[in-house]
C-alpha positions in Angstrom: 0.0 0.0 0.0 2.8 2.4 0.8 4.4 1.7 -2.6 1.2 2.7 -4.4 0.4 5.6 -2.1 3.8 7.1 -2.4 4.8 6.4 -6.0 1.4 6.1 -7.7 -0.5 8.4 -10.1 -4.2 9.1 -10.5 -6.2 7.0 -13.0 -9.7 5.9 -13.8 -11.4 2.5 -13.2 -14.9 1.1 -13.6 -15.4 1.4 -9.9 -14.1 5.0 -9.7 -10.9 6.9 -9.4 -7.8 5.0 -8.4 -4.1 5.5 -7.6 -2.0 3.3 -9.8 1.5 2.4 -8.7 4.5 1.1 -10.7 4.7 -2.7 -11.3 6.2 -4.5 -8.3 7.8 -7.9 -7.5 8.3 -9.2 -4.0 8.4 -12.4 -1.9 6.4 -13.4 1.1 8.3 -15.9 3.3 5.1 -17.3 4.9 1.4 -16.2 4.6 -0.6 -16.8 7.8 -4.3 -16.4 8.6 -3.2 -15.4 12.1 -1.2 -12.3 11.0 -1.8 -9.5 13.5 -2.5 -7.0 10.8 -5.2 -9.2 9.3 -6.7 -9.7 12.7 -6.9 -5.9 13.2 -7.9 -4.8 9.7 -9.1 -7.9 7.8 -12.6 -8.9 6.9 -13.2 -12.5 7.9 -16.5 -12.8 5.9 -14.9 -11.5 2.7 -11.9 -13.8 3.3 -14.2 -16.8 3.6 -15.9 -15.8 0.4 -12.6 -15.5 -1.5 -11.4 -18.8 0.0 -14.5 -20.4 -1.7 -13.6 -18.6 -5.0 -10.2 -20.4 -4.9 -11.4 -23.8 -3.5 -14.7 -24.4 -5.3 -15.1 -25.2 -8.9 -18.6 -23.7 -9.2 -18.8 -19.9 -9.6 -19.5 -18.3 -6.2 -21.7 -15.2 -6.4 -20.9 -12.3 -6.8 -17.8 -13.5 -8.7 -17.9 -14.1 -12.5 -15.4 -16.9 -12.6 -13.9 -19.6 -10.3 -10.2 -19.7 -9.6 -10.8 -23.2 -8.1 -12.0 -24.5 -11.5 -9.1 -22.8 -13.4 -6.4 -23.9 -11.0 -7.4 -27.4 -9.9 -7.4 -29.0 -13.3 -3.9 -27.9 -14.0 -2.1 -28.8 -10.7 -1.8 -32.4 -11.6 0.0 -31.5 -14.8 2.4 -29.2 -13.0 3.1 -31.8 -10.3 3.7 -34.5 -13.0 6.2 -32.2 -14.7 8.1 -31.5 -11.5 8.3 -35.1 -10.6 9.7 -35.8 -14.0 12.0 -32.8 -14.1 12.6 -31.4 -10.6 14.8 -28.6 -12.0 12.2 -27.4 -14.5 11.2 -23.8 -15.0 8.2 -24.8 -17.1 5.6 -25.6 -14.5 3.5 -22.5 -15.3 -0.3 -22.6 -15.5 -2.4 -20.0 -17.1 -5.7 -18.8 -15.5 -7.0 -16.9 -18.6 -8.9 -18.2 -21.5 -8.9 -17.0 -25.1 -11.8 -14.7 -25.8 -12.6 -13.9 -22.2 -15.6 -11.6 -21.6 -14.2 -8.1 -21.1 -15.6 -7.8 -17.6 -14.5 -11.3 -16.5 -10.7 -11.3 -17.2 -9.2 -12.6 -14.0 -6.8 -10.4 -12.0 -4.6 -13.5 -11.3 -3.4 -14.6 -14.7 -0.8 -17.2 -13.9 0.9 -19.4 -11.3 4.3 -21.0 -11.5 5.9 -23.7 -9.3 9.6 -24.5 -9.0 11.6 -26.7 -6.7 14.6 -24.9 -5.3 16.7 -26.0 -2.3 14.3 -28.9 -1.6 11.4 -26.5 -1.2 8.5 -25.6 -3.5 8.5 -21.9 -4.6 5.3 -20.5 -6.0 5.0 -17.4 -8.2 1.6 -15.6 -8.6 1.3 -13.1 -11.5 -1.4 -10.5 -11.3 -2.3 -8.2 -14.2 -3.9 -5.9 -11.6 -4.4 -5.9 -7.9 -6.1 -3.8 -5.2 -3.3 -3.4 -2.7 -5.8 -2.7 0.2 -7.5 -6.1 -0.3 -4.6 -8.1 -1.6 -4.7 -10.4 1.4 -8.0 -11.8 0.1 -5.9 -13.4 -2.6 -2.7 -14.2 -0.7 -4.3 -16.3 2.0 -6.2 -18.7 -0.3 -3.1 -18.8 -2.6 -1.1 -19.9 0.4 -3.5 -22.9 0.7 -2.9 -23.8 -3.0 0.8 -23.5 -2.4 0.7 -25.8 0.7 -1.5 -28.3 -1.1 0.9 -28.5 -4.0 3.9 -28.9 -1.6 2.1 -31.8 0.2 1.4 -33.4 -3.2 5.1 -33.3 -4.0 6.2 -34.1 -0.4 8.2 -31.0 -0.2 8.6 -28.1 2.3 6.8 -24.9 1.3 9.2 -22.2 0.2 8.4 -18.5 -0.3 5.6 -17.1 -2.4 6.7 -14.7 -5.1 4.2 -12.1 -6.2 4.3 -10.0 -9.4 1.7 -7.3 -9.8 1.7 -5.3 -13.1 -0.7 -2.6 -12.0 -1.0 -2.4 -8.2 -3.6 0.2 -7.2 -5.7 1.7 -4.5 -9.3 3.1 -4.8 -9.6 6.7 -3.6 -12.9 5.6 -1.9 -10.8 3.4 0.4 -8.4 6.1 1.4 -9.6 6.4 5.0 -9.2 2.6 5.6 -5.9 2.5 3.8 -4.4 5.3 5.9 -5.6 3.5 9.1 -3.7 0.4 8.1 -0.6 2.4 7.2 -0.6 4.5 10.3 2.0 3.2 12.7 0.8 1.7 15.9 1.2 4.0 18.9 3.8 2.9 21.3 2.5 1.6 24.6 3.4 3.6 27.6 5.3 1.7 30.2 5.3 2.6 33.9 8.6 4.2 34.9 10.7 1.8 36.9 11.4 3.0 40.4 14.8 2.3 41.8 15.7 2.5 45.4 17.6 5.7 46.3 21.3 5.5 45.8 23.0 5.2 49.1 24.9 8.3 50.1 28.7 8.1 50.0 28.9 10.0 53.2 29.0 8.0 56.5 
């Protein structure tokens, strides 16, 4: 969010004005549902809805497509490839389809899996992403990553994320600033020490 807020420029979107930031690539060592930031600022109901979007093959309203259907059928192919060639860089799966409806092109366009240092590394490529609600994708993706690692009997490595157009909606500015605001330091009671003995007899 800070990246978009500080380096972004104003643009338009179907849902209203946005701040668009430069493309970004980063790694997350481990995604956790128990993350303290998610506990304070996350939306459990929306997270449950997005989890269904990634895990169920049927389209879950109000979404127009299912990541579950697009991902699940390709994981076996990727796993078979990595068993045959553990060094491979080709275990990429595409989540787009030729001739997609203009209003149903998925934000997540591809996933890649690689085995490096006896761990499974996953890359998620997004054509666009709302930086304020990105956790709604990262948490279910961590489940996909973990499932694939179990299938291959490997440890789960980091999740690499590429976002071509990270953005923030101006309508979410108040909530975004609340998340970015540093937590106030807790005041601690001053420690009381016994008086220093006088040097005089």
